[in-house]
N, CA, C and O atoms as CSV, one atom per row, in Angstrom:
chain,resi,resn,atom,element,x,y,z
A,1,MET,N,N,26.600,12.166,8.782
A,1,MET,CA,C,25.598,13.190,8.573
A,1,MET,C,C,24.961,12.992,7.195
A,1,MET,O,O,25.626,12.591,6.239
A,2,ILE,N,N,23.692,13.273,7.118
A,2,ILE,CA,C,22.972,13.185,5.854
A,2,ILE,C,C,22.538,14.585,5.449
A,2,ILE,O,O,21.942,15.308,6.247
A,3,ASP,N,N,22.831,14.963,4.229
A,3,ASP,CA,C,22.442,16.263,3.696
A,3,ASP,C,C,21.013,16.154,3.177
A,3,ASP,O,O,20.803,15.998,1.974
A,4,TYR,N,N,20.019,16.234,4.077
A,4,TYR,CA,C,18.624,16.046,3.708
A,4,TYR,C,C,18.153,17.044,2.656
A,4,TYR,O,O,17.363,16.687,1.782
A,5,LEU,N,N,18.616,18.269,2.723
A,5,LEU,CA,C,18.159,19.294,1.796
A,5,LEU,C,C,19.012,19.400,0.547
A,5,LEU,O,O,18.635,20.080,-0.408
A,6,GLY,N,N,20.159,18.735,0.544
A,6,GLY,CA,C,21.028,18.770,-0.617
A,6,GLY,C,C,21.719,20.095,-0.826
A,6,GLY,O,O,22.096,20.425,-1.950
A,7,ASN,N,N,21.896,20.873,0.250
A,7,ASN,CA,C,22.521,22.179,0.079
A,7,ASN,C,C,23.631,22.470,1.087
A,7,ASN,O,O,24.075,23.613,1.205
A,8,ASP,N,N,24.079,21.456,1.808
A,8,ASP,CA,C,25.175,21.676,2.748
A,8,ASP,C,C,26.475,21.887,1.973
A,8,ASP,O,O,26.787,21.134,1.050
A,9,SER,N,N,27.223,22.908,2.354
A,9,SER,CA,C,28.459,23.198,1.631
A,9,SER,C,C,29.666,22.449,2.201
A,9,SER,O,O,30.664,22.260,1.506
A,10,HIS,N,N,29.578,22.028,3.451
A,10,HIS,CA,C,30.705,21.322,4.054
A,10,HIS,C,C,30.181,20.129,4.838
A,10,HIS,O,O,29.489,20.286,5.844
A,11,ILE,N,N,30.520,18.937,4.367
A,11,ILE,CA,C,30.096,17.711,5.044
A,11,ILE,C,C,31.333,16.896,5.359
A,11,ILE,O,O,32.166,16.658,4.484
A,12,GLU,N,N,31.456,16.468,6.601
A,12,GLU,CA,C,32.562,15.597,6.981
A,12,GLU,C,C,32.039,14.173,7.038
A,12,GLU,O,O,31.084,13.879,7.757
A,13,TYR,N,N,32.670,13.292,6.275
A,13,TYR,CA,C,32.256,11.902,6.221
A,13,TYR,C,C,33.112,11.052,7.143
A,13,TYR,O,O,34.318,11.270,7.253
A,14,LEU,N,N,32.495,10.089,7.801
A,14,LEU,CA,C,33.228,9.168,8.647
A,14,LEU,C,C,33.854,8.089,7.765
A,14,LEU,O,O,33.198,7.539,6.881
A,15,GLU,N,N,35.098,7.801,8.010
A,15,GLU,CA,C,35.786,6.763,7.252
A,15,GLU,C,C,35.140,5.410,7.539
A,15,GLU,O,O,34.838,5.093,8.690
A,16,ASN,N,N,34.931,4.620,6.502
A,16,ASN,CA,C,34.339,3.280,6.596
A,16,ASN,C,C,32.900,3.281,7.113
A,16,ASN,O,O,32.440,2.271,7.645
A,17,PHE,N,N,32.186,4.394,6.967
A,17,PHE,CA,C,30.782,4.450,7.387
A,17,PHE,C,C,29.919,3.670,6.407
A,17,PHE,O,O,30.106,3.768,5.194
A,18,SER,N,N,28.981,2.904,6.927
A,18,SER,CA,C,28.053,2.154,6.099
A,18,SER,C,C,26.642,2.381,6.617
A,18,SER,O,O,26.371,2.191,7.802
A,19,CYS,N,N,25.762,2.778,5.746
A,19,CYS,CA,C,24.375,3.033,6.135
A,19,CYS,C,C,23.617,1.711,6.224
A,19,CYS,O,O,23.458,1.044,5.201
A,20,PRO,N,N,23.143,1.306,7.396
A,20,PRO,CA,C,22.463,0.014,7.537
A,20,PRO,C,C,21.109,-0.019,6.849
A,20,PRO,O,O,20.608,-1.098,6.535
A,21,GLN,N,N,20.514,1.122,6.610
A,21,GLN,CA,C,19.185,1.145,5.985
A,21,GLN,C,C,19.212,0.509,4.600
A,21,GLN,O,O,18.228,-0.095,4.173
A,22,GLN,N,N,20.326,0.641,3.904
A,22,GLN,CA,C,20.414,0.079,2.555
A,22,GLN,C,C,20.278,-1.438,2.547
A,22,GLN,O,O,19.969,-2.019,1.507
A,23,TYR,N,N,20.498,-2.076,3.661
A,23,TYR,CA,C,20.434,-3.527,3.723
A,23,TYR,C,C,19.202,-4.022,4.481
A,23,TYR,O,O,19.078,-5.217,4.751
A,24,GLN,N,N,18.301,-3.117,4.822
A,24,GLN,CA,C,17.125,-3.477,5.600
A,24,GLN,C,C,15.820,-3.286,4.858
A,24,GLN,O,O,14.850,-3.989,5.138
A,25,ARG,N,N,15.767,-2.344,3.908
A,25,ARG,CA,C,14.489,-2.026,3.267
A,25,ARG,C,C,14.700,-1.457,1.880
A,25,ARG,O,O,15.795,-1.022,1.523
A,26,LEU,N,N,13.629,-1.470,1.108
A,26,LEU,CA,C,13.599,-0.824,-0.198
A,26,LEU,C,C,12.612,0.323,-0.125
A,26,LEU,O,O,11.651,0.268,0.643
A,27,VAL,N,N,12.835,1.346,-0.904
A,27,VAL,CA,C,11.915,2.474,-0.980
A,27,VAL,C,C,11.287,2.446,-2.369
A,27,VAL,O,O,11.987,2.508,-3.379
A,28,ILE,N,N,9.959,2.352,-2.408
A,28,ILE,CA,C,9.253,2.269,-3.684
A,28,ILE,C,C,8.492,3.566,-3.905
A,28,ILE,O,O,7.631,3.940,-3.110
A,29,GLY,N,N,8.823,4.248,-5.001
A,29,GLY,CA,C,8.174,5.506,-5.336
A,29,GLY,C,C,6.829,5.272,-5.995
A,29,GLY,O,O,6.533,4.166,-6.447
A,30,ALA,N,N,6.014,6.320,-6.049
A,30,ALA,CA,C,4.692,6.236,-6.666
A,30,ALA,C,C,4.777,5.858,-8.146
A,30,ALA,O,O,3.821,5.319,-8.702
A,31,ASP,N,N,5.911,6.137,-8.785
A,31,ASP,CA,C,6.090,5.807,-10.194
A,31,ASP,C,C,6.609,4.386,-10.406
A,31,ASP,O,O,6.789,3.955,-11.545
A,32,GLY,N,N,6.851,3.654,-9.312
A,32,GLY,CA,C,7.315,2.272,-9.402
A,32,GLY,C,C,8.817,2.118,-9.317
A,32,GLY,O,O,9.315,0.996,-9.230
A,33,ARG,N,N,9.553,3.220,-9.339
A,33,ARG,CA,C,11.012,3.126,-9.221
A,33,ARG,C,C,11.381,2.741,-7.805
A,33,ARG,O,O,10.747,3.182,-6.846
A,34,VAL,N,N,12.411,1.913,-7.674
A,34,VAL,CA,C,12.837,1.393,-6.374
A,34,VAL,C,C,14.225,1.952,-6.059
A,34,VAL,O,O,15.157,1.827,-6.854
A,35,MET,N,N,14.340,2.572,-4.878
A,35,MET,CA,C,15.607,3.125,-4.423
A,35,MET,C,C,16.047,2.379,-3.173
A,35,MET,O,O,15.240,1.724,-2.515
A,36,LYS,N,N,17.338,2.482,-2.846
A,36,LYS,CA,C,17.841,1.812,-1.653
A,36,LYS,C,C,17.943,2.749,-0.464
A,36,LYS,O,O,18.417,2.340,0.596
A,37,CYS,N,N,17.512,3.989,-0.609
A,37,CYS,CA,C,17.599,4.944,0.496
A,37,CYS,C,C,16.371,5.841,0.502
A,37,CYS,O,O,15.987,6.363,-0.544
A,38,SER,N,N,15.756,6.028,1.649
A,38,SER,CA,C,14.562,6.861,1.750
A,38,SER,C,C,14.851,8.335,1.533
A,38,SER,O,O,13.924,9.115,1.316
A,39,ASN,N,N,16.102,8.732,1.586
A,39,ASN,CA,C,16.458,10.133,1.374
A,39,ASN,C,C,16.885,10.416,-0.061
A,39,ASN,O,O,17.381,11.504,-0.352
A,40,ASP,N,N,16.703,9.470,-0.948
A,40,ASP,CA,C,17.128,9.629,-2.339
A,40,ASP,C,C,16.013,10.275,-3.158
A,40,ASP,O,O,15.408,9.625,-4.010
A,41,GLU,N,N,15.746,11.536,-2.902
A,41,GLU,CA,C,14.675,12.235,-3.607
A,41,GLU,C,C,15.049,12.561,-5.050
A,41,GLU,O,O,14.183,12.910,-5.851
A,42,GLU,N,N,16.314,12.451,-5.379
A,42,GLU,CA,C,16.786,12.723,-6.736
A,42,GLU,C,C,16.898,11.442,-7.565
A,42,GLU,O,O,17.322,11.492,-8.719
A,43,ASN,N,N,16.522,10.292,-6.987
A,43,ASN,CA,C,16.612,8.985,-7.659
A,43,ASN,C,C,18.024,8.684,-8.156
A,43,ASN,O,O,18.203,8.176,-9.263
A,44,ARG,N,N,19.014,8.995,-7.342
A,44,ARG,CA,C,20.417,8.759,-7.709
A,44,ARG,C,C,20.806,7.295,-7.604
A,44,ARG,O,O,21.711,6.844,-8.306
A,45,GLU,N,N,20.136,6.547,-6.737
A,45,GLU,CA,C,20.490,5.143,-6.514
A,45,GLU,C,C,19.306,4.230,-6.808
A,45,GLU,O,O,18.965,3.373,-5.992
A,46,ALA,N,N,18.680,4.406,-7.964
A,46,ALA,CA,C,17.560,3.541,-8.350
A,46,ALA,C,C,18.111,2.146,-8.638
A,46,ALA,O,O,19.084,1.993,-9.376
A,47,ILE,N,N,17.483,1.137,-8.052
A,47,ILE,CA,C,17.961,-0.239,-8.236
A,47,ILE,C,C,16.929,-1.133,-8.910
A,47,ILE,O,O,17.159,-2.331,-9.075
A,48,GLY,N,N,15.805,-0.565,-9.296
A,48,GLY,CA,C,14.799,-1.366,-9.972
A,48,GLY,C,C,13.584,-0.547,-10.344
A,48,GLY,O,O,13.482,0.637,-10.022
A,49,ASP,N,N,12.655,-1.213,-11.037
A,49,ASP,CA,C,11.420,-0.576,-11.492
A,49,ASP,C,C,10.315,-1.622,-11.437
A,49,ASP,O,O,10.365,-2.626,-12.149
A,50,LEU,N,N,9.323,-1.385,-10.595
A,50,LEU,CA,C,8.242,-2.361,-10.435
A,50,LEU,C,C,7.354,-2.463,-11.662
A,50,LEU,O,O,6.538,-3.379,-11.759
A,51,ASN,N,N,7.498,-1.542,-12.595
A,51,ASN,CA,C,6.764,-1.647,-13.852
A,51,ASN,C,C,7.372,-2.719,-14.749
A,51,ASN,O,O,6.747,-3.157,-15.715
A,52,ALA,N,N,8.600,-3.143,-14.423
A,52,ALA,CA,C,9.295,-4.115,-15.258
A,52,ALA,C,C,9.688,-5.399,-14.537
A,52,ALA,O,O,10.015,-6.392,-15.188
A,53,GLU,N,N,9.661,-5.399,-13.204
A,53,GLU,CA,C,10.080,-6.592,-12.447
A,53,GLU,C,C,9.388,-6.625,-11.087
A,53,GLU,O,O,8.759,-5.648,-10.680
A,54,THR,N,N,9.505,-7.737,-10.396
A,54,THR,CA,C,8.838,-7.912,-9.107
A,54,THR,C,C,9.717,-7.431,-7.956
A,54,THR,O,O,10.933,-7.298,-8.094
A,55,VAL,N,N,9.074,-7.175,-6.820
A,55,VAL,CA,C,9.804,-6.807,-5.612
A,55,VAL,C,C,10.767,-7.931,-5.236
A,55,VAL,O,O,11.908,-7.666,-4.857
A,56,HIS,N,N,10.323,-9.167,-5.339
A,56,HIS,CA,C,11.173,-10.308,-5.002
A,56,HIS,C,C,12.439,-10.323,-5.853
A,56,HIS,O,O,13.538,-10.533,-5.339
A,57,ARG,N,N,12.281,-10.101,-7.137
A,57,ARG,CA,C,13.449,-10.126,-8.024
A,57,ARG,C,C,14.415,-8.978,-7.689
A,57,ARG,O,O,15.630,-9.173,-7.698
A,58,ILE,N,N,13.886,-7.795,-7.398
A,58,ILE,CA,C,14.744,-6.662,-7.046
A,58,ILE,C,C,15.465,-6.936,-5.737
A,58,ILE,O,O,16.675,-6.734,-5.634
A,59,TRP,N,N,14.717,-7.400,-4.730
A,59,TRP,CA,C,15.311,-7.648,-3.401
A,59,TRP,C,C,16.400,-8.710,-3.463
A,59,TRP,O,O,17.447,-8.567,-2.831
A,60,HIS,N,N,16.156,-9.773,-4.222
A,60,HIS,CA,C,17.103,-10.898,-4.277
A,60,HIS,C,C,18.081,-10.799,-5.438
A,60,HIS,O,O,18.932,-11.671,-5.610
A,61,GLY,N,N,17.966,-9.746,-6.234
A,61,GLY,CA,C,18.850,-9.590,-7.390
A,61,GLY,C,C,20.276,-9.258,-6.970
A,61,GLY,O,O,20.554,-8.986,-5.802
A,62,GLY,N,N,21.147,-9.286,-7.928
A,62,GLY,CA,C,22.539,-8.949,-7.671
A,62,GLY,C,C,22.713,-7.469,-7.407
A,62,GLY,O,O,21.754,-6.698,-7.449
A,63,LYS,N,N,23.912,-7.092,-7.143
A,63,LYS,CA,C,24.242,-5.722,-6.792
A,63,LYS,C,C,23.853,-4.736,-7.898
A,63,LYS,O,O,23.519,-3.588,-7.605
A,64,ASP,N,N,23.890,-5.160,-9.151
A,64,ASP,CA,C,23.525,-4.285,-10.253
A,64,ASP,C,C,22.161,-4.615,-10.852
A,64,ASP,O,O,21.825,-4.128,-11.932
A,65,ALA,N,N,21.375,-5.436,-10.161
A,65,ALA,CA,C,20.067,-5.823,-10.672
A,65,ALA,C,C,19.174,-4.604,-10.832
A,65,ALA,O,O,19.159,-3.719,-9.976
A,66,GLY,N,N,18.445,-4.562,-11.911
A,66,GLY,CA,C,17.495,-3.488,-12.152
A,66,GLY,C,C,18.104,-2.238,-12.748
A,66,GLY,O,O,17.377,-1.309,-13.101
A,67,ARG,N,N,19.388,-2.191,-12.866
A,67,ARG,CA,C,20.017,-0.990,-13.419
A,67,ARG,C,C,20.205,-1.156,-14.916
A,67,ARG,O,O,20.550,-2.234,-15.400
A,68,SER,N,N,19.975,-0.079,-15.632
A,68,SER,CA,C,20.187,-0.123,-17.070
A,68,SER,C,C,21.321,0.784,-17.452
A,68,SER,O,O,21.659,0.887,-18.631
């Protein structure tokens, strides 16, 4: 389950669940910040910034690429 509104008080997580979207696409915000999830409205998982690097570098970068 995804807490789209960020206000669910009780969420049950599936053990070993992996979101496939994180490995299929990048989400680029109007400010150039790149997230790995389209539901990350709080920018909790920013993995890059197009103001400082290319889409190619972010996509092919390491697991911590783009993070400061």
